[in-house]
N, C-alpha and C positions, 0 to 999 in steps of 0.2 A: 766049691771054690769060695774062698773067703776074700776079704779085701786085702789089697797089697799094703803092707805097713808103710807109713809115711814118716820120714825122719826129716825134720826141719833144722837146718844149720843156723838159721837166723833167730830162732826162739828156743829157749830151754826152760824146763820146769824149775821154778824157784825152790820147790820142796825137795826133789830128788836129783835135779840136774840133767834129766833125760831130755833128749831131742825128739823123742817119739810122742809128738803132740799134734793135735788137730784143732782146727778152728771150730768154735762151738757157740756161735751167736755174736750179737753186737748190742748188748744192753747200753742204752744212753750214748750210743755212738762210739763206744770203746770196745775193741776186739777182745773177745773172751776165748780162752783156749782150754782144752782138756788134755791132761797128761794120760797117755795110754798105759804107762807103767805103774804109776801110783794112784791114778784115778782122781786126782785133785784138779779143781778148776782154778784158773788164775787169769789176771788181766795182763795183756802183753805190754802195756805202757806204764804199768805200776812200778813204783820203787819199793824194793823189798830190802829189809835190813837183815843182816846175818843173825843166825840163831844165838851166837855167842854175844853179840851186841845187845840183842833184846833181853837175854837172860841177865846180863850185867846191869842194864837199865832197871829191870824188874827188881833185882837184888838191892840196888841203890834206893829205889822207891820204898821198898819194904823196910829198909833201915832208916827211913826218914830223911835221907839225904836229898837236899834240893839242888845239888850240883848236877843232877841228872840232865839238865838242859845243855850242859857242855858236850854231851854225847851226840847232840843233833838228832835225837830220836823224838818224834812227836809224842806228846803225853797220851794221845789216843792209842798209839801203838803199844805203849806200856800197859794201858788198861786192857787192851785186847789180849796181850800176852798174859796178864793177870787172870783174865776170864778163862783163857785156855788152860792155865795152870790149875784152876779149880775144878775143871770138868773132868 
């Protein structure tokens, strides 16, 4: 007998959109979740930007455009996307 699958309607994975997530700790007082479908960890109260918006911001930054701030994407998010693009 295995564990019964848990589907939460109040939380979805920002990576794959699945509702098959489980609680997985509370670092620094923020609830952490694990997606059972894609295996990624995420914070329940974090704000995630769409992949399209992150790619657009990254493209603008690479072209030297400083109007990137009009997208309301923090520069740290752009640098994180840049780091993941190189890996």
